[in-house]
C-alpha atoms as one frame of an Amber mdcrd trajectory, in Angstrom:
protein
 -13.449  -9.572 -19.881 -10.271  -8.373 -18.271  -8.718  -5.256 -19.742  -5.910
  -7.637 -21.177  -8.673  -9.700 -22.905 -10.362  -6.761 -24.279  -7.200  -5.340
 -25.593  -6.613  -8.658 -27.359 -10.206  -8.822 -28.735  -9.775  -5.274 -30.140
  -6.663  -6.107 -31.992  -8.283  -9.185 -33.412 -11.171  -7.122 -34.581  -8.645
  -4.443 -36.102  -9.426  -1.826 -33.779  -5.800  -0.567 -32.794  -7.176   2.731
 -31.303  -9.307   0.747 -28.842  -6.760  -1.911 -28.400  -4.056   0.721 -27.533
  -6.459   2.316 -25.076  -7.176  -0.952 -23.277  -3.416  -1.513 -23.312  -3.051
   1.876 -21.416  -5.710   1.304 -19.068  -4.215  -1.955 -18.144  -0.851  -0.328
 -17.562  -2.333   2.271 -15.297  -4.239  -0.157 -13.298  -1.023  -2.095 -12.566
   0.715   0.932 -11.601  -1.944   2.000  -9.230  -1.853  -1.408  -7.741   1.699
  -1.289  -7.333   1.454   2.215  -5.638  -1.349   0.926  -3.168   0.786  -1.909
  -2.081   3.550   0.210  -1.434   1.353   2.699   0.635   0.056  -0.294   2.907
   3.476  -1.497   3.328   4.534   2.103   4.690   1.484   2.363   6.903   2.402
  -1.139   8.303   5.704  -0.076   8.919   4.535   3.261  10.529   1.981   1.348
  12.527   4.503  -1.079  13.841   6.888   1.735  14.957   4.352   3.715  16.722
   3.365   0.386  18.592   6.889   0.005  19.713   7.232   3.594  20.710   4.099
   3.390  22.670   5.386   0.375  24.651   8.721   2.194  25.259   6.731   5.193
  26.799   4.702   2.723  28.928   8.099   1.202  30.057   9.637   4.935  30.866
   6.093   5.876  32.832   6.643   2.701  35.153  10.191   3.533  35.679   9.150
   6.978  36.622   6.558   5.879  38.835   8.978   3.250  40.454  11.225   6.506
  41.212   8.701   8.591  42.539   7.667   5.747  45.063  11.002   5.167  45.998
  11.546   8.544  47.168
């Protein structure tokens, strides 16, 4: 059973204390999932930026090599 289903079952059984606990656990689980999604998005963005910077470094090294060869 999901936390939401357990919360409803506890309310039906009249155990409001347990139902509140399942409700809080459900909220915390959702908040954790959102935080992980944000962190994953941030990591993906940083990886893309790193890749772009590495490409630019390669381009600049190529230009430096051409300048040295031209001398």
